[in-house]
N, C-alpha and C positions, 0 to 999 in steps of 0.2 A: 636378017632375022637374028634374034639373040640366041646365044648358046648357053645352056644351063648344065652345070656339072653337078651330079648327085652321087653322094657316097652312102646315102641312107634310104629313107622311105620313099622318096620320089622315084626310085627305081622299081617299086612294087606295082604290079598291074592294077590292083584294087585302088591304090592311092592315085595312080594316073587317071583311071576312069572317073573317080570321084572328083578329082581336082581339075582335070582338063577335058573330060568328056570323051577321051580317046586314049588309045595306047600310043606311047611315043616310040619312035625308032631311034636307037642310040648306038654309040660306039664306045668300047672300053677306052679308058685313058687313065692318066695318073696325075696327081697333084703333088709336086715336089716341095720340100721345105715344111711339110705339115706331118702330123702324126695323128692317128685315131685317138679319140678320147670320149668320155661319157660325161654328161651333165645331168645332175639330179633334177627330176621334175618336182618343182616346189608346190604345184597345185595338186592336192590330193584327188580332186574331182577329175582333172585331166588324166592323171596317172591311172585312175580306175577305169576311165573311158577307153583308154588305149591299151590297158593291160601291161604297162611297163613302168618302172620306177626311174629310168634314165633315158635321155635322148642321146642318139649317136651325135658326135661332134668331131671337129678336127681342131687341133691346136697348132699354131705356127711355132716352129722351132728353128727355122732358118737353115737346117742341114739339108744339103742337096741329096744326100743319101736316103733321107726320110721320104716315104711315098705313101699316098693314100689312093687306093684304087677306087674307081667308080665308073660312071657312064656319063658321056656328054650327049646332050639332046639339043636339036634345033627346034626352037619353039617360036610362037608368035609373041608380039608385045602383050596381047591380051592374056596369053597363057603365062607370061612372066608375072603379070599382075595377079593372076590366080595363084601362082606359086607364092607370091608375097603374102597373100591372104592365108594360105595354108600354113606357112611358116611362122606368121606373126604370133599366134597363140603360144607357140613353143619358145618365144622370145629369141628367135633367130634374126640375124641381120644379114642382108645381102651385100656381098663384096665382090669386087672384080679380081681375077687372077689369071695367070697364064699357065696352062697345063704343060706337061712334058712334051706333048705333040706340037706345042707352039700355039695352040688355039687359045684365044682370049675368051674367057667365060665368066658367067655369074655363078656364084655358089653361096650357100648359107652357112654361117657359123653362129655359135652362141654369142649373143650381144656382149657378154662380159669379156669374151676373148677377141672380139673384133678389133678392139683398140690396139692389140698387140701385133696386128698384121700390118706390115709396111704397105703403104699405098703405091701402086705401080703407076708410072706415068706413060 
């Protein structure tokens, strides 16, 4: 089953229920080499709907000392597709990464910063 790392809204109960139809069970973990950042929401309608002007994001900086805390969830392939649909309007792109724990996960980053992340083999 896929593992999904969330540092943002997918950790929220209301978002999980709306996106997956259930509450996810997760474990805390960290993403090394990244730092928290914010991305301005360009669509004023979306910003008004969600009541925020910026999305949480992470930016790759390559420093092993930089960490982003979040939660890793085991989900189904169908739930991963649902997460893709949830993140798409926010212009996020799904990438693969390895967490501090060694777990290989999927996570979402702003599409503009995704190109800066080195691809793991």
